[in-house]
C-alpha positions as CSV (number, residue, x, y, z in Angstrom):
1,M,167.3,180.1,63.0
2,N,166.0,180.2,66.5
3,D,165.8,176.5,67.7
4,D,162.6,177.4,69.7
5,L,160.9,177.7,66.2
6,L,162.0,174.2,65.0
7,K,159.9,171.2,65.8
8,K,159.8,167.6,64.4
9,I,156.4,166.3,63.6
10,N,155.0,163.0,62.7
11,L,152.4,162.7,60.1
12,K,151.2,160.2,57.5
13,I,151.2,161.4,53.8
14,N,149.7,159.3,51.1
15,G,149.7,156.3,53.4
16,K,153.4,156.7,54.4
17,D,154.8,157.8,57.8
18,H,157.0,160.8,57.8
19,R,159.0,162.6,60.4
20,V,159.8,166.1,59.3
21,E,161.6,169.0,61.0
22,I,159.6,172.1,60.4
23,D,159.7,175.7,61.4
24,V,156.5,176.2,63.4
25,R,155.6,179.2,61.2
26,E,155.6,177.0,58.1
27,S,152.3,176.3,56.3
28,L,151.5,172.6,55.3
29,L,151.8,173.7,51.8
30,D,155.4,174.8,52.2
31,V,156.4,171.6,53.9
32,L,154.6,169.4,51.3
33,R,156.2,171.2,48.3
34,N,159.6,172.2,49.7
35,K,160.6,169.5,52.1
36,L,158.7,166.5,50.8
37,H,158.7,167.5,47.0
38,L,155.0,166.8,46.7
39,T,154.4,169.4,43.9
40,G,150.8,168.4,43.0
41,V,149.7,170.7,45.7
42,K,149.9,174.2,44.2
43,Q,150.5,177.7,45.5
44,G,147.8,179.8,44.2
45,C,146.5,182.9,46.2
46,G,148.2,182.2,49.5
47,V,145.3,183.3,51.5
48,G,142.9,180.3,51.3
49,E,140.6,181.7,48.5
50,C,141.4,179.7,45.3
51,G,141.5,176.1,46.4
52,A,144.6,175.2,44.4
53,C,146.4,174.1,47.5
54,T,143.6,171.9,48.8
55,V,144.6,168.7,50.4
56,L,142.8,166.3,52.6
57,V,143.6,166.2,56.3
58,D,141.9,163.3,58.1
59,G,139.7,163.2,55.0
60,T,138.6,166.8,55.3
61,P,139.6,169.3,52.5
62,V,141.8,172.1,53.8
63,D,143.6,175.0,52.1
64,S,147.2,174.0,52.9
65,C,148.4,177.5,52.3
66,I,146.7,178.6,55.5
67,Y,146.9,175.4,57.5
68,M,150.0,175.4,59.7
69,A,152.2,172.3,59.2
70,V,152.3,171.9,63.0
71,W,148.6,171.3,63.1
72,A,149.2,168.2,61.0
73,E,151.0,166.5,63.8
74,G,149.7,162.9,63.9
75,K,147.3,163.3,61.2
76,E,146.8,161.6,57.8
77,V,147.3,163.9,54.8
78,L,146.2,163.0,51.2
79,T,147.7,164.9,48.3
80,I,146.9,164.3,44.6
81,E,150.0,162.0,44.4
82,G,148.2,159.6,46.7
83,V,145.0,159.5,44.7
84,G,144.8,156.7,42.2
85,N,147.8,154.5,41.9
86,G,150.3,154.6,39.2
87,N,148.6,154.2,35.9
88,N,145.3,153.4,37.5
89,I,143.5,156.6,38.1
90,S,140.7,156.9,40.5
91,K,137.1,157.0,39.5
92,V,137.0,160.7,40.5
93,Q,140.0,161.5,38.1
94,K,138.4,159.4,35.5
95,A,135.2,161.4,35.7
96,F,137.3,164.7,35.4
97,V,139.0,163.3,32.3
98,E,135.7,162.1,30.7
99,E,133.9,165.3,31.3
100,G,136.7,167.5,30.0
101,A,137.1,169.1,33.4
102,I,140.8,169.4,33.0
103,Q,142.6,172.0,30.9
104,C,145.7,173.7,32.3
105,G,145.6,171.4,35.4
106,F,146.5,174.0,38.0
107,C,143.1,173.8,39.7
108,T,142.6,170.2,39.1
109,P,144.3,168.6,42.1
110,G,142.4,170.6,44.6
111,L,139.1,169.9,42.9
112,V,139.8,166.2,42.6
113,L,140.7,166.0,46.3
114,T,137.5,168.0,47.3
115,T,135.4,165.7,45.1
116,T,137.1,162.6,46.5
117,A,136.1,163.8,50.0
118,L,132.5,164.3,48.9
119,V,132.5,160.7,47.5
120,N,134.2,159.3,50.6
121,S,131.7,161.0,52.9
122,G,129.0,158.7,51.7
123,E,126.4,161.4,52.1
124,K,123.9,162.4,49.5
125,F,124.1,165.9,47.9
126,T,121.7,167.9,45.8
127,E,122.9,169.7,42.7
128,E,122.8,173.0,44.7
129,E,124.8,171.4,47.5
130,V,127.5,170.1,45.0
131,K,127.9,173.6,43.6
132,R,128.3,174.9,47.0
133,E,130.9,172.3,47.9
134,I,133.1,173.1,44.9
135,S,132.7,176.8,45.1
136,G,135.9,177.4,47.0
137,H,137.9,176.6,43.9
138,L,138.8,179.1,41.2
139,C,139.3,177.8,37.7
140,R,140.3,180.2,34.8
141,C,140.2,177.6,31.9
142,T,137.4,175.1,32.0
143,G,134.3,177.2,33.1
144,Y,132.6,175.5,36.0
145,Q,130.0,173.4,34.1
146,K,132.4,170.7,33.2
147,I,133.8,170.6,36.8
148,F,130.3,170.4,38.1
149,N,129.5,167.6,35.7
150,A,132.6,165.6,36.7
151,T,131.9,166.1,40.5
152,K,128.2,165.2,40.0
153,K,129.1,162.1,37.8
154,S,131.4,161.0,40.6
155,L,128.7,161.2,43.2
156,E,126.0,159.7,40.8
157,E,128.2,156.6,40.4
158,N,127.8,156.0,44.2
159,G,124.2,156.9,44.3
160,Q,125.1,160.2,46.3
161,I,122.9,162.6,44.4
162,S,119.6,163.5,46.1
163,E,116.6,165.5,44.9
164,T,116.0,166.8,48.5
165,P,118.4,169.0,50.4
166,N,120.2,167.6,53.6
167,L,118.7,169.1,56.6
């Protein structure tokens, strides 16, 4: 391999510092799964349309299949492995379980991370805005009502559901 294409990057993943040698053409998804063995992030469509590969970069949901690993230099990345802690699942994960929003689990990590970002934002959302925010995720098992209910429940617990749209 051409040494010009190799670069060492520093990033924080799930609260831990990492220094990783990457090919500058590699996606963040490839680095997370293949080099760091964080397999909770899923390879779905490969073009940023399905949401299965969603992770948070500095708190913002990104499709890691189209986000270049080199862009993550110096940033903080949160994968599903960093949500909750051991046997203590997060409030968002608990809402997904309680609302039956999990079946095969393929889309679940991305949806949990997107919902986590919404909760962490502290903003208020109308039901229509919640639907828009989770619309970048494809699910073939649950139907979207249970996913919507889980996301809404997570936001309601923090007083983040509003009757009027954000302007």
